[in-house]
N, C-alpha and C positions, 0 to 999 in steps of 0.2 A: 504494500500500500504506500502510495506516495504522499507522505505528510507534506512535503515541500510543495507539491502541486495543489494539494487540497487547500493549504493556507493561502497560496497565491489566488486561487479561485475565489475563496471567501473574501479576500481583500479587493477583488475586482468589483464587488458590489459597493463597498464603502470602506473607509479607513476604520480600523479597529485596534484594540489592545489585545494582548495575548489571551487573557482569560475569556474575553468575548469570542475570540476565534475558537477556543476550545469548546465553549458552550454551543456555539453555532454549528461546529462540526458534529458534535454529539447529537444535537437536535435534528440535524438533517439526516444523520445515519442511524437514528434511533439508539445511539450509544452502543451499537454493535461492536465498535472498535474504540474503546475509551482511550483518550489521549492523556498522557502524563503532562502536566503543565510545564515541567522542566523541559520536556521534549519540544513543546511548542516554542518556548523562548530560545532554546538552542537553535531550532530551525530558523526562527526569525533572525537571529544573529547571523546565521550563514547566508540567509537571503539578503540581508542588508550588506554583508561583505561582498556578495556577488552582484550588487547593484540592482536587485530585483524589487526590493522594498526600501523605503526610506522612513526615518522617524520624523513625525510631524509635531513633536512636542508632547505635552501630556494633557489629560482631560481635566486638570484641576484637582483630581483626586489622587495624583501620583502614578497614574497608569500611562505608560508610554504608548502613544498612538502610532500605528504603522500604516503606511499607504503604499499602494502599488506604483512602481515606476513604469515608464513605457516599455522597458525591457521585460519587466515582470508581466505586464499585460500581454506582451507578445508570447511569453512562455505559456500563459494560460490558453491563449488561442491555439498555439501549437499542440498543447496537451489535449485539448478537447477535440482537435481535428484529427489526431492520430490514434492508432490502435494501441492497446496496452501490450507491451512486449512480453511474450510468453516463452522467450528463449531459455531461461533458467527457471524451471518450475520451483515454486516455494517448497520448503521442507514440509513434509506431511508426517507428523508424528505417528499417526496410526499406521501408515505404510511402513515406516521405519521399525516400529514396534513389532509388527507382524513379520517383517522380513527377518528380524533378529530372532523372534520367537521360533520360527520354523527351523532355524539353524542351531538352536540351543537345546542341549539334552535336558530332559525333565520338564520342559515347559508344555503345558496343556494348551496347545494352539486353539483347539475348539472352544475352550473356556475363554480365552482371550477374545476370540471373534464374537462369542455370545455376549460377553460383557460389553464390548464396544457396540454391538448391534442394539442392545437395550438402551445404552446412552444415546445412540444416534436416533433411535425411534422416539425417545423422550424429547430430544431437541426438535425433531420434526413436528411432534405434537404441539410443543410450546410455540414454535414459529407459526404453525398453522393457526393456532388459537389467537395469537397476536394479530395475524393477518386478518382473521375474521373480525376481531374487535376494532381494528383500525379501519377496515373496509366498511363496517356498518355505520360508522360516524365520520366518514371521510370528508376531510377538508382539503382544499388545494395544497396546503402545506404538508399534508400526510403523504403525498405522492412519492416524495424522496424516500420516506421510511418504508413505504410499500415496495418500492424497487429493491431495497436492501432485504426486506423480509422474503420477497420472492427468490432472491439469490440464495439466501440461507436455506430456504425450503428445498430448492433444487439441489443444492449441495448435499443436504442431509439425505434426500431421496437417492442421489447418486452414491453416497457413501453406503447406504443400506444395500443397494444393488451390488456394489463392489464387495461388501462383506459376504453376501450370498455367494458370489463367484469365488471368493477366497475359501469359503467353507466347501464348496463343490470341488475345488482343486485339492483340498486336503483329503477329501473322501477318495478322490481319484488316485492321489499319491499313495494313500494307505492301502487301497485295493490292489495296487501294483506291488505290494509287498515291501515298499520302502518306508522305513520309519526312522 
């Protein structure tokens, strides 16, 4: 996830201070990916160093206000117009855990799969319920959160299907006499 580009995009609308950026990011994404306030300010410092934002003084309450430079606005336009690079897949802890479990003596891989399936199904149910709740009272501002929820639902569904495949592979492997 690009915190850098997300903060630039949020500054595109109006100048803000760090805590406002954090709150706005979490509001728009339903807090699916909470931001550490230290990470926000560290990123803002780098953006300022790179000439993409500038400090506009403070709001009278001691909060430093940041605004987008023209170079920063160009970065936002470029980010929105391009696709997200999928060159290096993000680490998937579940896939790593299963890959290691299969190769470790004494690990009950079926139990690992079942435990994860239960957690994935719980997450799917929670996301689906949230989707229903938000959808029932939908306001225009909820559209961003609905997009995030839909993504989380599809990811959880795909994870459950993948776990089913893992289980089938384990059955096939064990049927072949390999353990």
